[in-house]
Residue, then its C-alpha position, 0 to 999 in steps of 0.5 A: m499500499s502506498t502512503s503517498a496518500f495518507p492521512r487521509t481525514v474522514l468523517v463518520t456520520g452516525v459516530t454515537g451508533r454501536t457501528g460508528s463508534l467501532v469505525f470513528q476509534k478505529l480510524q483513530a487509533q490509526p493517526e499515520y492514515f486517518t484524521v478522523r471527525g464525526l458527526g452526530r445530534s448530541p452533544e451529550k451521547q458523543q461525549q456519554v459513548l467518545g468522551e471529549q473528543s475535539t473533531c466531534f461535530v453536532g449536526d443533523i443530516r436533514k439539515p445540509e447548513t449542518l453538514v457544510e462545516p464537517l465535510r469541509g477539508c475531507d477526503v472521505l465520507v462514511i455514512l453510517t446513519s439509519a432511522i431508529p424504531v422506537v415503541v410506539g403503543q403497549p404491547e398485545p398479551g403474550q406479544r412484544p411491543p408495536l414499533g414504529f418512527l418518530t413524526g420527521e425519523m421515518p426512514e425516508d427522512v432518514d435513510y433516503h433524504g438523509q443519505v441524499n443530503q450527505i452524498e450532495a453535501a459532500k460533492v459540494a466539498g469536493v469528497e473523493h469517496i463515500i463508504l455507506v454502510g446498509s443492510m441486507g434484503g432491500t431486494n425483498p418488499d415484504h421483508m419484516l423490517n420493512k413493515i416496521g411502522d409502515g417504514n420500508i426502511l431497506l427500500w429506502k436504503r436501496k434507494a439512496e445506494q443508488y442514488l450514490i452510485d449515480s452520484g459520480i462520486d467514488y463508493t464502496i457500499i457495504r450491506a451487513g447481514g444481522l449485526l451481532d456485538q462480538p469480537g471481531g478479526k475472529r471469522e471469515l467473512l463471506v461477499g454476495k450480491d442482491d440478497q444471494l446469501l440471505i436467500d441461499p446462505p452458504e450450508g445454512i449457516p446465520t446471515s450474520i456478522p459482528r459489527a467490528d468486523i464491518a469496521e474493520l471492513v469501513v477501514r480496510a476499504i478506505i485502503e483498498p483500490q479494489a474497494r471502489n466503486k463495489a457494492f456487496d452483501v456479507i456475512s461471516k462463518p460462525e466463529a466455531d467453524t473449524t472448516a473456515t479461514v479466518t479473513r486477513d486479504f481484504a484485497g483479495l476480498f474486495s476483487q470478489t465483489m462488483p461494481g453497481l446496485 
């Protein structure tokens, strides 16, 4: 890897989320390669999750004017924002509480318009590369996540992915399987396209992956040129799988992926 283009200035949005904070910390731990900034809506949550950080900004992706200063001089934008469902009523006996979205925080507002705002602001700022972390399942309108609050969250995410591809900025789109709060760097990662890993997982393995492995993929996508202009689904083999080979060759992994949605 050539170091001539480093350190790179990277903005991570959704920085107080569980995956966003991992990405921020991984980038911050490599100052020879990255100058990292974060963006979140709540200064209190930034303090709680990340501690005192002089390079974190307060902003709202639904308000484009709040994105200008955080993106100024950035080389890379990492989008880790997402609409978050909340409990919206009392559960029926024996049932889980009903979930929905607050007014102004529907997937259309956050996962589509909010991401479009970020892409457009990045374009104006001269950002060279956008890494968008999304979710598998976007090819299936009947996926259970689309039913939450009638939000169609995966459909709006996929529409934003296409907007990024059409933007003309170099992109990497990482569509994760179910996210696990488990250590990374201990599994073999598998990449695919069009939800095939979800529809027909190899040997019926769980379609999941540790958040820490997604965070590592983001970091490697900044470094490895093979990740540019690629979109892919990703899951992991179980950690206990004795036939698995822990993924360490990320250039090789990215070379298995393809351009386009």
